[in-house]
N, C-alpha and C positions, 0 to 999 in steps of 0.2 A: 396170773401166777399165784401159787400158794403163798401163804404168809411166811415171812422170814423168821428164822430162829433169833437172829440178832441184826441190828442196824447200827452203823456208825454214821453220825451226822454232825454238822455244825463245825466243820473244819475244812482244810484244803487237802485233797487227795491227789497226789502225783501218781498216775497210773502206769507210766511207761508204755502206754498203748498209743501209738501215733494217731489213731483215729479218734481218740477221746482222752487227750493228755491230762486234763484236770477235771476233777469231779468234786461234788459237795457231800456225797453220801454213798454208802455201799451197804448191800444186804448180804447176809451169810446164812446158809442153811446146811446142816450136816458137814460143816467144815469147809464148804466150797462157796465161792462168791456167786450170788445169783443175780445181782443187779448192781450197776455202778452208774451214777449220773447226778442229775439235779436232786436236791433234797426233797422237793415236793413229789417227784416221781417215785423215788425209792421209799419214802415214808408211807406211800400208799400200800406197801407190803406189810404194814404193821397189823398184827393180829392180837388176840387175847394173850398168847404166850410169848410175844416178841419182846426181847430185851433191847432197850434203846440206850446206846452209849453216846453221850454228848461229848463232843471233842473240844468244845469251848475254844475254837480257833486254832487248835493244834494242827500239826502237819503229819500226814500219813503218806507212806511210800512203801513199795514192795520190800520184803525182807531181802537181805544181802546174801550173796553167794561167795564163799571162800573157796577158791579153786585149787589151792595147794597148801595144805597144812598137815603136819604130822601130829594129829590130835593126841594120840596116846603118848607119844614122846613128850609132848608139851605138858600134858596133864601130869604125867609121872614126874617131870621136873618140878612142877609146882608142889606135888604131894610128898615126894620121897627123896629128891636129890639135892645136892649142894647147888645153889644158884646165887651168884654174887652180883649179877647184872653185867651188862655189856660195857659199862664205864668203870668197873672196879679195877683196882690196881693189882699187880701181882701179889703184893703183901696182903691185900684183902682176901685174895683167893687162898693163899697158903694158910692164913689164919683160920679161914673157914674149914679147910681140910684138917687142920690140927684139932679144931674143936670137934669135928665129926669123928675123928679117930678116937678122941677121948671118950665119946659116948657110944661108939659103934660096937656091935658084936663082931669080934675078929673074923667070924665066918662070913660076914657080909662085905660086899665090895663097897668101898668108899668111892662114889661116882658123882660126877657133876662138872661144874665149870661156870662160865666159860673162860678160857684163856684166849688171848689174841696174838696173832703173829707179831704185832708191835712189841710184845713182851719178850720176844724170842732172845734178844741179846742179853736181857737180864737173867734168863734161865741158864745161861752158860753152855759150855760145850757138851756137858752131860746132864741134861735136865732131870734125868731119873734120880740124880744124887740129891737134888733139892727135896724130892718126895721121900727118898730113903731117909733123909735126916728127920723127917716127921715120923715115919714108921717103916720098919722092915718086916713087921709081923702082920700088917693089914694090907690088903690088896687095894691099890689106889689107881683109878683110871679117870682122867679128866679130859673132857672134850673141848675143842676150840669153838669159836663162835659159829663157824660154818657147819660143825658136826662132821666134817670130813677128815679131821686130824684128831689123834689121841695122844695124851701125855701119860706115861705109865711109870710107876716105880719098878724096882727090880723084881719084886715078888709078882707083880702083874705080868711082866715080861716072861718070867719063869713059868707061871701058870698058863700063859698063852703059847708056850712052846717056842718062844723067841729067845734062844740062848746066845751066848757070846759068838758062836760060829754060824748064826742063822744066815741062810741064803736069802738073796733078794726074792721078793714075791711079785710075779707078773701083775702089772696093773696097780702096784702099790709102791710105797717108799718106806724104807726103814732107815731113819737117820742114824749115823754112826759116829762114834768117838773118833776124831781125826787122828789121834795117836795110836789107838789099838784096833780100830775098825769094828769094835763091839757095838751093838745097838745102844743108843743113848737115851731111849725112852720115848722118842717122837715117832709116831707111825701115821701114815696117810693112806687113804683110799683102801684098796683090797688088803693092805697089810694090817688094817685095824680089825679084821674079821674075828680073829681068835680072841683078842682082848675084849671086843664088844660082847662076845658070847659069854664072858664071865658075869655080865650084868643080866641077871634073870629076873623076870617079873612073875609073880604068882597070879593065878586066875582072879583071886580076890583083889589084888592090886590093880589089875587091868580093868576089872569091873568098876572099881572106884574111879579109875582114870576116865572112863567113858562118861560117868556122871559129872565129873569135874569139867571135862571138855565141853559138854553140852551147856552146863551152867555158864561157863566162860564165854563161849561163842554167842549164845543167845543174849547175854548182857550187852554185847556190841551190836546186836541187830541181825546176826546171821540166822538164816532159817535153812541153809543148806551148805554142805562143804564136800570137798573131795580129799580123800586120803591118798597121797601120791605114791606111797610105797608100802604095799601090803603083802605080808606072808601069811601062812595059814593061821598063825597065832592071832594076828590082828583081825583076820576075817572071822574067825570063830568068836572073838570078843565082840565085834560089832553085831554079828547076827544074834548072839545071846542077849545083848543089850536091847536090840530091837524087839525081840520076842517077849522080853519081860517089861517092856514099856519105858526103858531108860533112855532110848534114843529118840528124843522128840525133835528130830531134824531129818531132812532129806539128806542122803549122802551117796557117794560113789567111792569105790576103792579101786585103785590101779594095782592089779596083781603083778608082782615083780616077775619079769622074765630074765633080765640081767641086772646084777647088782654090783655096786662098787665095794660091797662088803665081802666080795669073794664068793667062792663056791661055784658049782656048776650052774649052767643055765637051767631054768625051770622048764621042763618039757612042755610042748604045746598041749598034749593030752592031759597033763597034770593041771595046767591052767584051766582047761575046760572043766575038769573035775571040780576044781576049787570054786569056779563061778556057779556051777550047778548046785554044789553042796551048800554054799554059804549065802547065796542071794536070799533076800527076804523082802518084806513089803517096802521098807525104807532104805534098803541097802542094794545098790546097783553095782553089778560086777562085770559088765562088758567093757572093761578097761584094763590096759596093760602099761607097764613101766619099763623103760630102758634108760641106762645111763651112758651118755656118749663121752663125757669128760668129767673133770673134777672142779676145782675152784682155784682162782688166781693165787691166793695166799700160799697154796701148796705147790705152785708152779705146775698144777695138774689140769688147769683149764687150757683148752686147745685153741691157740691163736694162729692166724695166718702169719702175722709178723711176730718176731720174738719179744719176750719180756725185755725190759731195759737191762743193759749190761751192768749198770750201777747197782742193780738189785742183787747181784751175785749170779745172775743167769749166764750160762755158757752160750752166748749168741752165735758163736762160730758153728756150733753143732746143731743149731735149731732145725727141727723137723716138725712141721705143723701136725703131721699125723702121728707123731711118736706118743703124744699124750691122749690119743683116742683110746677109749676103753673097748671099742668094738671096731674091727677093720671094716672099711666101707662096703666091701662086697658082702660080708656077713650081715652087716646092718641092713643093706638093701633086701636081702633074703628074709630077714626077720620081719621087716615091715610088710613085705608081700604076704608072708604067712599069717601074721597077726591080722592084717586087714581082711584077708580072705576068710578068716575065722570069726570076724565080727567084733574084734577088739579095737577100741579107740586107744591109740598109743600116746602116752606122754613121754617125751624124751628130755631128760636133763641135759641141757646144753648151755654153757656159759660163754665160752670163747666163740669168736666169729667162725673159726674153722669147724668147730663142732656143730654150730647152727647150720652151716652150709651142708654138712654131711647129713644132718637130719632132714633137711629139705630135699636133698638128693634122694634119700631113702623114700620119702613120701612120693616123689616123682616116679620112682621105680614101682611103687605099689600102684599108682594110678595107671602106669603104662601096662603093668601085668594084669591088673584086675578090673580096669576101667573105673569110671567115676563111682563113688560109693558115698553112703552117709556117714562114713568114718571120718570125722573131722579131727585129724591127728594134731597133737599139740607139741610145740617146742617150749619146754618148761624153762623159765627164767628169761630166755631171749635177751640176755644181758647186753651183748655186743654184736648187733646185727650189722653186717657190712652193707655198703651202699648197693652193691649188686644184688643183694638178697632181699631187700625190703619188699619189692613187688611180688616176690615168689609166694609169699603167704597167701595173697589173694588168688593168684593164678592156680595154686595147688589146693585151694580150699583148706588151708592149714590155719591153725590158731596160734597166736603169739601170746604166751602167758608172761606177764611182767611180774617178776617175783625174784627176790624179796624186795623190801622197801629200801632200795638203794638209789632211788632217783632224786634224792636230796642229800645234803651233807649229813654224815653220821659217823659213828666210830670207825667204820671201815673205809672211809673215803681216803684218808691219808695213806694207808697201806696200799690201796689200789693205785694211787698216784705214784707212789714209790716204785711199784712193780711195772706199771704200764705207761706212765707219763700222763700229764694233765690233758693233752689233746685227746688221747684215747678214752680217758675217763669221762670227758665231756660228751662222749657218744654212748654213755651207759644208759640203757633203757630209753631208747629213742621212741617214746610213746607217740609224740606228735607225728614223727616221720612215718611210723607204722600205720597210723590212722590215715594219713594223707595218701599212703600207698594202697589203701583199701584193705588192710589187714583187720581181721577180727581179733580183739584183744580181750583177755580176761585177767582178773586180779588174783594173786595168791600172796600171802604173807611169808610162806615157808616157815612159819613159826613151828618149833622153837629154833630152827636152824637159821642163823644169820639174821634173825629178827628178834628183838627183845619181847615183842608182844604180837598179838594177832589183830590189833586195833585197826579197823578199816578206815576210820575217820582221819587219823594222821596220814594214812596212805592216800586217801582222797584229797586231803589238803595239799599233800606233797605233789600230787599230779597237777593240781591247779596252779601251784606256785613254784615248784621245784625247790622249795625251802623247807627246812625242818621247823617243827613247832618247838623243838628243844633249843633254848637260847644258847646252850653250850656249843652248838654247831651252826654258827651264823653263815650268811652268804647263800648263794644259789648254785645249783649244779645244772649246767646246760639249760638256762632259763628259756631258750628257744624251743624246748620240748614241753613246756607247759601247755595244757589243754583246757578247754572250757568245761564247765559243769555239765552242759548238755552232752558233750562228747564223753565225759567221764562216767556218768551214771549208768549207761548200758554195760560198761565193763564190770560193774558190781552187781548187776541185776539180770537183764535179759540175756546178755552174752554168757554169763555164768550159768544160767538155767539151761541154755542151749548146750553148753559143754557137758552138762549132766545128762543130756538127752531128755530134758524135762521142759522144753520150751512150751509145750501145750498144757503143762500142769502148774507152772510157777514162774517167777521172774517178773511178772507184771500183774496189775490189779485189773482183772477182766472176768466177766461172767464165765463160769465153767471151770475156772482154775481154783486151786487151793487158796484158802484165805491165809496167805503167808505175808504178813506186813508188820511194819513198825510204826510207832507213834512217837513223834518228836515234838518238843516244845518250840524248837527253832523252825522258822520258815526257811528251809534250806536254800532255795534259789536267791534269797535276799540276805544270806549270811556271808560275811566277808570271808574270802578263801582261807586266810590264816586262822580264822575263828572256827572253821569247820573241824579242825583237829580236836576241839574240846567237846564236840557233840557226843551225847550219850542218849540212847533211846530211853524213853519213859516206860515203854511196853514193847514186847516182842510177841507176836502171835504166829503160831504155826498150826496149820489145819484148823484155823478158827479158834484155837484156845490159847490163852495167855501162858507162855512158857518162860517169860521173864517180866517182872514188874519192879521198877526202881523203888527204893525206899523213899518215902515222902520226906 
């Protein structure tokens, strides 16, 4: 073999290769791994120009894969929006809005959040009035923690075309003043589309957002991610970043076919045009996105059994399919068409009824098209029914567990109030899914319903079903805790396979890209709760350092 460009030696390398699980050293040339094994063997590849990196006992493992993150949303939140955190009070949020209004150009939308459904009673019968008291001259749009609901002041409603006599919008909810019937400022799902459109990002802002997202993700050890909801603007931004060298990560983007934001379906030929036009070296676009339901706090997640009557839900008129965003027959046809065209489909599905309908659609595609390498995904897979656990394996479907709701957090109390403790104890049945043979991948869903994209708190939570945050004690469904050996593929090899890159990344093997991270902690011997505090010292992508922690 020729001499290596670089050699890492003197530590423990977890390869995620079953045939060679642990190694002492690895060699890299032209960004790809050329040898992995015993130090004495690998160091034989040392030549006059080889750089030797002494690990001094540190731990090396493959770079992580984030399978569901709205990277541009999240980075824009960091750079440009109001963000008070998921634990902030209503007063904290309103104070932040007031401060932004004082400093904002009136032509710019005051945007941010989050507010939480638990605040709803404090917001009163007409929440828009709280925002009007801050400003009637500035447009104010605030998103909730899930990003599926918006809270608008009167000017925002007016600019969105939602007047006092506004009609209901199919697939959405316009909350109304109980006395007058006029919109009260709270919008959900498709009803949010016009208000969202008020928040525009310039190309320069989006370029900044890509750089911030890459900085943020690589600091956690991610070397690849999937953007779960991409329109042409996002695709153009990612391609431009890749072509100018700002996208130092592998990525895929799921092109939207149906959206909860409203509007017509994106035609299949248009989706084909988008993937042809915007694919680039590190941007993969043979992926599509559908939304099957909404979220529990908005009563828009589709459940077989009704929400609790005590939550204010009309149990008597419960219809599991009423909250589906796509009728089942249409959904089946969509999966057949997208599968036939070579798109791997990610379907947002929170409630057990929506998950079942998604699996039914995959079954329809398999029946119509035969087996394929399209390993379609159920995004979130929050509440899988007993009857559907084994269907992931039989249909070669993927269960994405996202967001980080498998341990106590700010959303747990509201979920229990809406669904009951017994049902919440079946939230994210990771152990049951693995036992049933499902392939599982990890997504944070940042910044929607997750305060951060930190995979280490997510990994710790999988191992313990406990939060690293002492403000949220206890465990959530502790019987769903899994071992480190079962958890690590979720973040590495399974994630790489979901990108269609299992031959290129996800494990440390000769011939693959040198995508890896260096930790000071010996991960297998770290206490599960302590895993939450891990941060990489270095992240390498294609053999070059894309993140180095400050000394």
